[in-house]
N, C-alpha and C positions, 0 to 999 in steps of 0.2 A: 504494499499500499504506499503511494507516495505521500510525502510529508504534507501536512495542511499548511496552506499559505497563511501567514500572519500579516494583517493589513498594517501598513506603515503609515506613519504621519503624512508622508509625501503623496500617500494614495488620494487623499481628499483633494489635495491641489491638482494632481494629475487628472482626476475625474472632471475638475472644473476646467482646466486649460484645454483639455483634448475636445470639448464641445465648441471650442472657438478658434483654436489655432491648428495651422495645417502640420506643423512640425514642432516636437518637443525633444529636447536632448537631456538625458540625465547624466550628471557627471559626479564623480566622487571618487574616493579612495577604492582600492582594490578590495573586493570581498565585502562590500557593503550592501549587496543584494539589489544592485541596479537592474541587471538582466533579469533576474526572477521577478522583480516588482513590475517592470514594463512589458515582459514577454507575454503577461496574461492578457495584455490588450491587443496584441498583434495577430493579424491573420496569417502573415508570412514573416518568418525570421531568416535573416541572411547573417551568418556568422563570418565576419571579415577576418577573423584570425584563423580561418581555415583556408589553406592555401587554393584549394578547388574553387571555393566560393569567392575568394577575393580575386582570383584570375580574370573573371567575367568583368568585375567592377573596375580592375586596373586597366583592361583593354578598352572598355567603353562603358563608364558608368551611367551615362543617360540611357543607353539601349538596355542595360542590365537591370534598370529600375522599371522600364516599361513592361507592362503586362502583369506585374506581380499583384496579388491580392492585398488590398490595404485594410487596415493600417499595415505598413512594412516596418519591421524592426531591423535596423541595421545595427547589429552589435559589433562593438569595438571598432567603430569608424576610422579611428586614427591609423588602423593598419593599411587603409587605402584613403588617404586624405582627400583624392579628388572627387569622392562620394559626396562630400559637402557641396560641391559646386553643382552636381547633378540634382541634389535635393533642392537646392535654391533655384535653380531653373524650373523644376518641375512644379514647386511652389508658385513660382511667378507666372506660369501657364495655368495653373489651376489651384487657387488658394483655398479650396475647400477644407473643413476641419478634419483633424484626426487622420492625416495621410501618412505621416512619417514619424517614426519613434527610433532615437538614436541613443546608444550608450557609449561611453568612453571614459577613459581616465583622465584626472586632472592633469597628469603630466603631457598626456597627448594633446590636450587642449591648450596647454601653455606654450607648446612647441611652435605654434602658429603665431607669427607676429601680428597678422591682420585677421580678423574674424570675417571670413567670407559670407557669412550668413545673417549679417546684421538686419533685423526686421523681419526675418523669415523663420528662423529656428530659435525658439526661446529655450535657454539653458536653465535646468532646474538643479540645484545642488542636492546631494543625497549624502547623509551621514550614517555612521554605524548605529546600530539598534539602540534606542534609548531605554532607560528603565520604564518608562511610560508605555512603550510599545510592548 
Protein backbone atom coordinates (compact mmCIF):
# COMPACT_ATOMS: atom_id res chain seq x y z
CA UNK A 1 0.00 0.00 0.00
CA UNK A 2 1.51 3.38 -1.01
CA UNK A 3 2.07 5.93 1.74
CA UNK A 4 -0.75 8.37 2.41
CA UNK A 5 -0.08 11.90 1.21
CA UNK A 6 -0.02 14.43 4.03
CA UNK A 7 -1.20 17.82 2.79
CA UNK A 8 1.36 20.57 3.14
CA UNK A 9 0.80 24.23 3.98
CA UNK A 10 1.78 25.09 0.41
CA UNK A 11 -1.11 22.98 -0.95
CA UNK A 12 -3.66 25.69 -0.15
CA UNK A 13 -1.58 28.28 -1.99
CA UNK A 14 -1.13 25.96 -4.98
CA UNK A 15 -4.86 25.25 -5.11
CA UNK A 16 -5.51 28.99 -5.40
CA UNK A 17 -2.69 29.84 -7.80
CA UNK A 18 -3.50 27.07 -10.26
CA UNK A 19 -7.04 28.34 -10.77
CA UNK A 20 -5.63 31.54 -12.28
CA UNK A 21 -2.04 31.06 -13.41
CA UNK A 22 -0.79 29.09 -16.42
CA UNK A 23 2.54 28.03 -14.86
CA UNK A 24 3.79 27.53 -11.33
CA UNK A 25 7.27 26.50 -10.24
CA UNK A 26 8.00 24.98 -6.85
CA UNK A 27 11.54 25.68 -5.67
CA UNK A 28 13.28 24.54 -2.55
CA UNK A 29 15.96 22.44 -1.00
CA UNK A 30 16.48 18.83 -1.95
CA UNK A 31 14.07 16.30 -0.41
CA UNK A 32 11.46 18.79 0.81
CA UNK A 33 8.63 17.08 -1.07
CA UNK A 34 8.39 19.36 -4.12
CA UNK A 35 7.76 16.62 -6.66
CA UNK A 36 5.46 14.61 -4.40
CA UNK A 37 3.36 17.69 -3.66
CA UNK A 38 2.98 18.97 -7.21
CA UNK A 39 2.79 15.58 -9.01
CA UNK A 40 -0.68 15.00 -7.52
CA UNK A 41 -1.93 17.78 -9.81
CA UNK A 42 -0.25 16.63 -13.04
CA UNK A 43 -1.78 14.74 -15.95
CA UNK A 44 1.69 14.20 -17.47
CA UNK A 45 5.04 14.00 -15.70
CA UNK A 46 8.33 14.56 -17.53
CA UNK A 47 11.43 13.70 -15.49
CA UNK A 48 14.16 15.86 -16.99
CA UNK A 49 16.80 14.19 -14.82
CA UNK A 50 16.19 11.00 -16.82
CA UNK A 51 18.45 11.13 -19.92
CA UNK A 52 15.91 9.56 -22.31
CA UNK A 53 13.23 12.07 -21.32
CA UNK A 54 15.64 15.00 -21.30
CA UNK A 55 16.89 14.20 -24.82
CA UNK A 56 13.64 15.24 -26.51
CA UNK A 57 13.59 18.55 -24.61
CA UNK A 58 17.26 19.20 -25.33
CA UNK A 59 16.67 18.64 -29.05
CA UNK A 60 13.47 20.75 -29.35
CA UNK A 61 11.72 21.75 -26.14
CA UNK A 62 8.83 23.44 -27.97
CA UNK A 63 8.02 20.29 -29.96
CA UNK A 64 8.44 18.09 -26.89
CA UNK A 65 5.80 20.09 -25.00
CA UNK A 66 3.21 19.95 -27.77
CA UNK A 67 0.56 17.29 -27.43
CA UNK A 68 1.23 16.42 -23.78
CA UNK A 69 -1.83 16.12 -21.54
CA UNK A 70 -2.02 19.14 -19.25
CA UNK A 71 -1.17 20.02 -16.59
CA UNK A 72 2.37 18.98 -17.47
CA UNK A 73 4.87 18.51 -14.65
CA UNK A 74 8.42 19.29 -15.74
CA UNK A 75 10.43 17.79 -12.91
CA UNK A 76 14.02 18.98 -12.41
CA UNK A 77 13.75 21.66 -15.12
CA UNK A 78 17.30 22.86 -14.44
CA UNK A 79 18.63 19.68 -16.11
CA UNK A 80 17.38 21.14 -19.44
CA UNK A 81 17.24 24.93 -18.92
CA UNK A 82 15.87 25.60 -22.42
CA UNK A 83 12.62 24.09 -21.12
CA UNK A 84 11.83 27.44 -19.47
CA UNK A 85 11.89 29.22 -22.82
CA UNK A 86 9.49 26.65 -24.29
CA UNK A 87 7.10 27.07 -21.35
CA UNK A 88 7.31 30.85 -21.70
CA UNK A 89 6.42 30.67 -25.40
CA UNK A 90 3.57 28.21 -24.75
CA UNK A 91 2.13 30.49 -22.06
CA UNK A 92 2.42 33.52 -24.36
CA UNK A 93 0.48 31.63 -27.03
CA UNK A 94 -2.16 30.26 -24.64
CA UNK A 95 -2.39 31.66 -21.09
CA UNK A 96 -5.07 29.27 -19.80
CA UNK A 97 -4.62 28.41 -16.10
CA UNK A 98 -2.98 25.27 -14.75
CA UNK A 99 -0.97 24.27 -17.84
CA UNK A 100 2.55 23.80 -16.49
CA UNK A 101 4.00 22.70 -13.18
CA UNK A 102 7.75 22.89 -12.67
CA UNK A 103 10.03 21.70 -9.92
CA UNK A 104 13.64 22.48 -9.38
CA UNK A 105 16.30 23.12 -6.85
CA UNK A 106 17.20 26.50 -5.46
CA UNK A 107 20.76 26.05 -6.74
CA UNK A 108 19.49 25.47 -10.29
CA UNK A 109 17.37 28.59 -10.11
CA UNK A 110 20.27 30.71 -8.89
CA UNK A 111 22.54 29.53 -11.69
CA UNK A 112 20.61 31.71 -14.17
CA UNK A 113 21.52 35.40 -14.16
CA UNK A 114 18.32 36.52 -15.89
CA UNK A 115 14.93 35.02 -15.10
CA UNK A 116 13.56 34.15 -18.56
CA UNK A 117 9.96 33.70 -17.47
CA UNK A 118 9.08 36.94 -15.72
CA UNK A 119 5.31 37.34 -15.60
CA UNK A 120 4.70 33.85 -16.95
CA UNK A 121 5.94 31.38 -14.35
CA UNK A 122 5.30 32.16 -10.69
CA UNK A 123 7.86 30.75 -8.27
CA UNK A 124 6.59 29.29 -5.00
CA UNK A 125 9.12 28.36 -2.31
CA UNK A 126 8.71 25.10 -0.45
CA UNK A 127 10.36 24.34 2.85
CA UNK A 128 10.89 21.15 4.84
CA UNK A 129 7.87 19.84 6.71
CA UNK A 130 6.96 21.89 9.76
CA UNK A 131 5.60 20.69 13.11
CA UNK A 132 2.20 22.11 12.13
CA UNK A 133 2.14 19.88 9.05
